[in-house]
Each structure stands twice: as structure tokens, then as C-alpha cells.
N, C-alpha and C positions, 0 to 999 in steps of 0.2 A: 318213762325213761327221762332222767334229768339231763340238763345240758352238760353237766359234768361227766356223764356217762356216754353221751351221744358223740359220735365221731362224724366228721364231715369231710367230703372229698375236696381236692384242690380247686374244683370248679364251682364250689358252693360258698356262699357268704359266711357260713359258720366257721370256715377255716381261715377267714380274714381277720387280721389283728384289729381292724377298724370297726368290726361288728361286735356288739356286746348284748348278750341276752339279759333281759330284765323281768320278763313275764312269761307266761306259758298259756297257750290255748289249745284248740283241737289240732293245730298244725305242729305243736311242739313248742320249744323255746322260741320266743320272738324278742326282737330288740331293735334299736336304731343303729344307723350308720353314723359314726362320729363326724364324718365329713359331709353328711347330709346329701350324699349322692342319690339315695332314695329317701323319700319323706315318710315319716311315721315309723311304726314298728313292723318288721317283717321277719319271716322265719329264716333260720340259718341255711335252709335248703335252697334258697333263692340263688340264681346263677350270679357269678361274680361279674364285676364291671371292670373298666379300664383302670380304676384306682386301687385294685386288689393289692393287699400286702399280707404276705404269709405271717403266721404267728412267730416264726423263728427270726424274721427280718427285723432290723432296727427301724424305729419310726424316723423317717428323714425329716430334716428341717424344711418347713414349708417355704417354697420359693415365692416371690411376689407374683401376682397375676401376670399373664403374658403381655397385656397392653402396657402395664407399668414397666416391664423390662424393655419393651420396644421404645417407650418414651425416654428411658434412661440412656439407651444407646444413641437416640437421636438428639440428645441434649447438647452435643458438641463437646469441645475440650474443656477441661477444668481451668478456671481463672484463679491464679495465685496473686494476692496483693501483698506487696512488700511495704512495710511502714518504716519511717525514719525512727532512729532510736529516741526514746523519751515519749513517743506518742502512745497513748493508751490504746489498747486493742479494742476494737468494736466487738460488742457481744455477738456470739455465734448465732447465725440465723436458725430459726426453728425448722426442723426437718419433719415432714409429714410422711409417715410410712403407711402405705395402703394395706388394709386388712384383706385376707383372702375372702372370696365371695361366700364361702360356707359359713364364715363368722358373721358377716354383715347381714345375712339372711336369717340369723337366729333371733328368736324373741329373748327377752331378758330371762325368763324362766328356763328356756332351753340352754342358754349360755351358763346359767348358774348350775343347772343339772350336769352339764358337761364338766364343769370344774369339780363338782362333788364326786363324780365318777372317777375322774383322774386322781383325786386325792385318795379315794378308797383303794385304787389299784396300787398307788405308790406306797401306801402305808397299810400293809396287810393286818388284819385283826389277829392279835396273838392269842394262842391258847395258854391257859394258866400252866406254869411249869410242872406242877404236881401231876397233871393229867397227860403230859407228853409221853407217847409210846403206850398209852393205856388202851384198853379194849372194853367194849360193852358186850355183855353176854346175855343173850335172849334164851332163857331156859323154858322149854315148853312143859305143860302139865303132864303130857303123855311121856312116861318113862322110856318108851320105845323110840322116841323121836330125839335126834341128836340136837344139842343146843347150837346156836349160831353166834359167832363172834364178829363184832363190827369194830374196826379200828376207830378210836376216839377222834383221831385227826380227821378222818373221812366224815364222821358224824358231825363234828364241829364245823367243817366246811359247809355242809348242807344247811346247818342252823344259821350260819352267817349269811348264806344266800337267801334264806327265807327272810331274815331281818332286812337285808338290803332291798328286797322286792317289796316288802311292806312299806319301807320308806319311800320308794319310788311311787307306789300306789298312793300314798298319802300326799306326796308332792303333786301328782297329777290331779288328785281331787281338789287340792287347794288352788291349782292354777287354771282349772277349766272354767269357762264362762257359761257352760250349758247347765249348770246346777245352781239352784238358789242357795242362799246362806244356810237355810234350815236343812236342806238336803246334804250340804257339805258337812255340817256338824254331825248329822246322823251317821254318815259314812265314816267320819273320823272316829266316832265312838266305837264302831265295829273294829277299826284298825287298832285302836287302843286296847280293846278287849283281847285281840289276837296277841298283842304284846304281853298283856297280863297272863295269858295262857302259857306263854313261852318263858316266863320268868324262872321256871324250874331250871332252865339251862344256864342261868346266869353264873352258876358256880364254875362253868367251864371257861369263862372269859377272864383274861388276865387283868385288863383295865376296866374299871367300873364305868367309864364313859361309853364303853362299847355295848353295855348290857341292855336288856329289854326293860322298858319302864311302862308299867300298866297304869290303871286308874289310881289316882292319889286321893286319899281321904281328905 
């Protein structure tokens, strides 16, 4: 069962807007928490934490950490300086805005991956217009068995999910320090061959930049 078909209860991480499935193992879809409340990838069936946010709720603006808010309140009144006419205004002082702890604890690769995921969510991959509303018909060789129809929109969504997970796998291979360069190259070749096997579905993508790219001669 894919994560698109799996449903999660309100007390499971899978129903939280901050959890995103990227891979799948024996436990089902697994993925990270965007706020890093739990480290690493974990299943959507994990119990929710105090930072839980339902998928229907809007993502709130992140407030500064509590210590920073306390320092701001304790800083005292604001001082306003009045200058005589004709005097040049002094340059405004630089303001240092503290970053949330979940961002400062990220590695460079984790931060880049979070940006990539956010961009993929904000800009969905479009289906080519000529295939919109279409269906795929699976016709068995047995005349007594009824054919099965699959909406192309649903099939395309699963293909895009496969593409995204392959990209995540490729990024994790590149970022790990537990593999030698030769081992990384070997694993990257397998990923590239997977891309090549999926180029058949490139006809469904509206934009060429979103398509699968296999080995190049």
C-alpha cells in the first residue's frame, strides 16, 4: 500500500503536515519531520508530538525562540533620537534575527534538501494537457476477465512520487560519508538505470525539465 492510499489517524505522525514520506521499508512509508522533532526517517504510524499540525491547518509563521522573546521584553524602552535639520542620518544598525533551533541544527545537505522539498510542494509537476482526464486500460489475455481502468492522473502521481524518491535516494548517496567514491558511483549508476527504465513515461510530463533522464551516450 502506498502512502497515497494509506490513511493515518489524528494521533499519528502520518496525518501531520510537517511529516513527509520519501521512502518505504517493511514498516511502510517513512520520512523526516520538517522541524526535526524526531531525527532521521520514521513511519507515519509514530505517535504525534506537541508540534503536531493537521494537514488542513495553515503553516504558522515561526516565532523566535522563547529565550529571544524574553530578552526582547527585558531590553527596556525604545530610544528615539531626534536630529537637527540638515544633519545626515546615521546608518541604521544591523539587526540580528535568531534562527529557530531546528534550522541551526541542520547540516548543509539537510537544509538544501528541505528547500528542494518545499519547492516541489509549492510547484506541482503538471501532466501534459492532452492526457488530462485520460485512463489506462489493462486488458487481460483471458476473455472472461474484465479489463481494469486506471485514471491517468492517479498513475502520473505515482510516477512522480517514484521520481522524487529516486532523487532523494541519489542525494542521500551523494551526502553520506559511509561510502567510498567508487561505491557512490556504482550506486548512482543503478539510480541512473532506473531513470532510464522510466523514460517511457516521459510522454506524460508537460515540462521537459521534469522528465526522467537515463544514461547518455
